Structures are given as C-alpha cells and as structure tokens.
C-alpha positions as CSV (number, residue, x, y, z in Angstrom):
1,X,151.1,-97.4,195.5
2,X,148.4,-94.8,196.8
3,X,149.7,-92.7,199.7
4,X,148.0,-92.5,203.0
5,X,146.4,-88.5,202.2
6,X,145.2,-90.2,198.3
7,X,141.5,-91.0,197.8
8,X,140.1,-93.8,196.7
9,X,138.4,-94.5,193.3
10,X,134.8,-96.2,193.4
11,X,133.1,-97.4,190.5
12,X,129.6,-98.3,190.0
13,X,128.2,-100.0,186.9
14,X,124.7,-101.5,185.9
15,X,122.4,-102.1,183.2
16,X,120.5,-99.3,181.8
17,X,117.5,-98.2,184.7
18,X,119.5,-100.2,187.9
19,X,120.1,-97.1,189.8
20,X,123.2,-96.7,189.6
21,X,122.9,-92.6,189.1
22,X,120.2,-92.2,192.1
23,X,123.1,-94.1,194.2
24,X,125.9,-92.4,192.9
25,X,123.8,-89.1,193.3
26,X,123.2,-90.2,197.1
27,X,126.9,-91.3,198.3
28,X,128.1,-88.2,197.0
29,X,126.1,-86.5,199.8
30,X,128.3,-87.7,202.4
31,X,131.6,-85.4,203.5
32,X,134.6,-86.7,201.2
33,X,132.7,-88.2,198.5
34,X,132.7,-86.4,195.0
35,X,131.2,-87.5,191.6
36,X,133.5,-87.8,188.1
37,X,131.3,-86.0,186.0
38,X,131.5,-87.2,182.9
39,X,131.0,-85.9,179.0
40,X,128.5,-87.3,176.7
41,X,127.6,-86.6,173.5
42,X,124.3,-87.5,174.7
43,X,121.2,-85.0,174.3
44,X,120.5,-83.8,178.4
45,X,117.0,-84.8,179.9
46,X,114.9,-82.6,181.0
47,X,115.8,-82.7,184.8
48,X,119.7,-82.6,183.8
49,X,121.9,-79.6,183.9
50,X,125.1,-79.0,182.3
51,X,128.3,-78.8,184.7
52,X,126.4,-80.8,187.0
53,X,124.8,-83.8,186.0
54,X,127.3,-83.9,182.4
55,X,129.6,-82.0,180.4
56,X,127.8,-81.7,177.1
57,X,129.5,-81.7,174.2
58,X,129.0,-82.5,170.4
59,X,130.7,-85.4,168.4
60,X,133.8,-83.1,167.1
61,X,134.0,-81.7,170.8
62,X,134.2,-85.7,172.0
63,X,136.8,-86.5,169.1
64,X,138.9,-83.4,169.8
65,X,139.5,-84.6,173.7
66,X,140.0,-88.4,173.0
67,X,142.8,-87.3,170.7
68,X,144.5,-84.8,173.2
69,X,144.6,-88.0,175.5
70,X,141.9,-86.2,177.5
71,X,139.8,-89.6,178.8
72,X,141.0,-91.5,181.4
73,X,138.3,-93.7,180.2
74,X,135.8,-93.7,177.1
75,X,132.8,-95.8,176.0
76,X,130.3,-95.6,173.5
77,X,126.5,-96.6,175.0
78,X,123.3,-96.6,173.2
79,X,125.1,-94.5,170.1
80,X,126.7,-91.7,172.5
81,X,130.1,-91.5,173.8
82,X,130.8,-90.8,177.5
83,X,134.4,-90.5,179.1
84,X,135.5,-89.1,182.3
85,X,138.2,-86.2,182.3
86,X,141.8,-87.6,183.8
87,X,143.3,-84.5,184.7
88,X,139.9,-83.8,187.0
89,X,139.7,-87.1,188.5
90,X,143.7,-87.3,189.4
91,X,143.2,-83.3,190.9
92,X,140.5,-84.8,193.4
93,X,142.4,-88.1,194.3
94,X,145.5,-85.9,195.0
95,X,143.7,-84.1,197.3
96,X,142.2,-86.7,199.1
97,X,138.9,-87.2,198.0
98,X,137.1,-89.9,197.2
99,X,135.8,-89.9,193.8
100,X,132.6,-92.0,192.9
101,X,132.3,-93.0,189.1
102,X,128.4,-93.2,187.2
103,X,130.3,-95.7,184.1
104,X,129.4,-99.0,182.2
105,X,131.5,-102.3,182.0
106,X,133.6,-101.3,179.4
107,X,135.1,-97.8,181.0
108,X,135.7,-99.8,184.6
109,X,137.6,-102.4,182.3
110,X,139.8,-99.8,181.0
111,X,140.4,-98.0,184.2
112,X,141.5,-101.2,185.7
113,X,143.8,-101.9,182.9
114,X,145.7,-98.8,183.9
115,X,146.6,-99.8,186.8
116,X,146.6,-96.6,188.9
117,X,148.7,-96.3,192.2
118,X,145.1,-94.9,193.7
119,X,142.8,-97.7,195.1
120,X,140.2,-98.6,193.3
121,X,136.6,-100.5,194.6
122,X,134.1,-101.5,192.2
123,X,130.6,-102.4,192.7
124,X,128.0,-104.3,190.1
125,X,124.0,-103.2,190.7
126,X,121.9,-105.4,190.0
127,X,118.2,-104.7,189.6
128,X,115.6,-106.8,191.3
129,X,114.1,-108.4,188.2
130,X,113.6,-107.7,184.4
131,X,109.8,-106.6,185.2
132,X,110.9,-103.8,187.5
133,X,113.9,-103.1,185.2
134,X,111.5,-102.5,182.5
135,X,108.9,-100.4,184.8
136,X,111.9,-97.8,185.4
137,X,112.8,-97.8,182.0
138,X,109.5,-97.1,180.9
139,X,109.3,-94.3,183.8
140,X,112.6,-92.9,183.4
141,X,111.8,-92.5,179.2
142,X,108.1,-90.9,179.6
143,X,106.5,-94.1,178.5
144,X,108.6,-94.4,175.1
145,X,108.1,-98.2,174.9
146,X,111.0,-98.4,172.2
147,X,113.8,-96.9,174.4
148,X,112.9,-99.7,177.3
149,X,113.1,-102.1,174.5
150,X,115.9,-100.8,173.5
151,X,117.7,-101.0,176.7
152,X,115.9,-104.2,178.0
153,X,118.3,-105.9,174.9
154,X,121.2,-104.8,176.2
155,X,120.6,-106.1,179.8
156,X,121.5,-109.6,179.6
157,X,124.5,-108.5,177.3
158,X,125.6,-106.0,180.6
159,X,124.8,-108.4,182.9
160,X,127.8,-111.1,181.9
161,X,129.8,-108.9,183.6
162,X,129.2,-108.6,186.9
163,X,131.9,-111.3,187.9
164,X,134.3,-109.1,187.0
165,X,133.4,-106.6,189.9
166,X,134.5,-106.2,193.8
167,X,131.1,-106.3,194.4
168,X,127.5,-107.1,193.1
169,X,124.4,-105.5,194.7
170,X,121.0,-106.3,194.0
171,X,118.8,-102.9,193.9
172,X,115.6,-103.6,195.2
173,X,115.4,-101.0,198.1
174,X,116.9,-97.9,197.4
175,X,118.3,-96.9,201.1
176,X,119.2,-100.8,202.1
177,X,121.1,-101.1,199.1
178,X,123.1,-97.6,199.7
179,X,123.9,-98.5,203.1
180,X,125.1,-102.1,201.7
181,X,127.4,-99.9,199.4
182,X,128.7,-97.5,202.0
183,X,129.5,-100.5,204.5
184,X,131.3,-102.3,202.0
185,X,133.6,-99.3,200.7
186,X,134.6,-98.6,204.8
187,X,134.9,-102.2,205.0
188,X,137.3,-102.4,201.9
189,X,139.3,-98.9,203.0
190,X,139.6,-99.9,206.8
191,X,140.4,-104.1,205.6
192,X,138.2,-105.0,207.7
193,X,135.8,-107.9,206.6
194,X,131.7,-107.8,206.5
195,X,129.7,-110.9,205.7
196,X,128.9,-110.4,201.8
197,X,128.3,-113.6,199.6
198,X,128.9,-112.7,195.6
C-alpha cells in the first residue's frame, strides 16, 4: 500500500507520433511532476540532449543493465531498446514526486504486472486521424517517407492496446488534451469523479 507521502506513477503511451512526448514534457512543467528519463539504444535526434531527453547507451551497455536488473521495465521498439531505471523511479516516488513515464504498451504492461505499492494512473494517447498521424511523422522525421510508413504499419497493432489503460484521450488539440489529462489525474488522485467516456 502506498503511503500518503509517496508519489504517483503516471504512464502515457501512444502510437509513434501521437504526441505523448510533447504532453509528458508539458506535464513535467507542473510542480512535483518529474519525467522518468529512459535509457535507449536509439541514436539521438538533432534536438535531443543526452541525460535530459534520454540516456543514450549502446547495445552492450543496455544488455549489462538488463543483467543487473536495473530496469523497472524495458522493451524493443522499432529495433531499438528503451528502459526505465528502477532505482531513480523509486527514489523519486519515495520523495513524494509524481513520476511520468513516456513508454509504450509493452513497458506499461510490465509495470502493471509488478504490482508496486505506489499508485498508478495510465493514459493512452490517440491521434485524431491516420492522416494527421502520418503528417506528424513526416514532419518529425524530416520528410523521410520510409520511416513514416514503417511507423504507420505499427499504428494498428499499437492501437489495439488502448482498452488496457485507465483512460484513452484523443490528442486533437494539445492544450485541450493536456488539460483533460491533468483533470483526470487530479480526479483519480483525489478519488473524485469526472464525466469521462471510454
């Protein structure tokens, strides 16, 4: 059972390009919210900073971390590995910080199965349409159509998992989606009910 002073774990998952990373960063601007920074074997994008956006490691380093049981969860996504540091997450929760995870459905399932003593709230972010998602992916990956197409192939598979989350939220407008998530978090933490249709 979580103590009153412990923080809450908040997971945001989505198909690639639906906007979860932008939402996670926006939520982290609120006092007491902190991002769980994942390790990844993926190469950094041009705007990403090591230690801030991700902790970038090679395959061997990641394998060693798995063997040492350093991860709360880890998964392979688009031929790269991602993992959340167990020690860092638990340290922040014990300090009363609310920890936000930017992870896919595989990682979310692993965390749920661990049945940790901390409160957990899960969100699945859905893009407004397939066309909008494709346009976002093209824009993000500098008009690389092959990368966008690869991620679109995974879209339908990822979308099947929304029912396993506490809430599914459509990201058709960033500010509206952000406000909906914050209201749902506060409602769940305070055990109050908002009108919500899943």
